[in-house]
C-alpha positions in Angstrom: 80.9 117.8 28.1 79.7 119.0 31.5 79.6 122.6 30.2 77.5 121.6 27.2 75.0 119.7 29.3 74.7 122.7 31.7 74.1 125.0 28.7 71.8 122.8 26.6 70.3 120.2 28.8 69.9 118.5 32.1 71.3 115.3 33.8 68.7 112.5 33.9 70.9 110.4 36.2 73.3 111.6 38.9 76.5 112.9 37.2 78.8 109.9 37.4 82.3 110.4 38.8 84.9 109.6 36.2 85.6 105.9 36.1 86.1 103.4 33.2 82.8 102.4 31.7 80.8 104.9 33.9 77.5 106.0 32.3 75.6 109.3 32.6 72.3 109.9 30.9 71.6 113.5 29.8 68.6 115.2 28.2 69.6 117.6 25.5 67.4 120.0 23.5 68.4 118.0 20.4 68.8 115.1 19.8 67.2 114.3 23.2 68.3 111.6 25.6 72.0 110.8 25.3 74.1 108.3 27.3 77.7 109.3 27.8 80.1 106.5 28.3 83.5 107.0 29.9 86.7 105.2 29.1 90.3 105.5 30.2 92.4 107.0 27.4 94.2 104.3 25.3 97.6 105.8 25.9 100.8 103.8 25.8 101.1 104.4 29.6 97.6 103.1 30.4 97.9 100.1 28.1 101.5 99.2 29.1 100.7 99.4 32.9 97.4 97.5 32.6 95.3 100.4 33.6 93.4 99.9 30.4 93.3 96.4 28.9 92.0 95.2 25.5 88.9 93.5 27.2 88.2 96.7 29.1 88.1 98.8 25.8 86.1 96.0 24.1 83.5 96.3 26.9 83.1 100.0 26.1 82.3 99.3 22.5 80.0 96.4 23.4 78.1 98.6 25.8 77.8 101.4 23.1 76.6 98.8 20.6 74.0 97.6 23.1 72.8 101.1 23.8 72.4 101.8 20.1 70.3 98.6 19.7 67.8 99.7 22.3 
């Protein structure tokens, strides 16, 4: 994604370091302002070790829903 932003747009907020539920806002030529949400991969290793829990993944979708409602 970073390569696409560098080619087609600009960061509107500081580029967030990768972390679960991190957000970065970018301005693209089209469709315009986009918020990128990060999430840990729901792999068996991440879910079995508790790195990613069901509530954590639910929070990503809840945040995405809230952003779409704005």
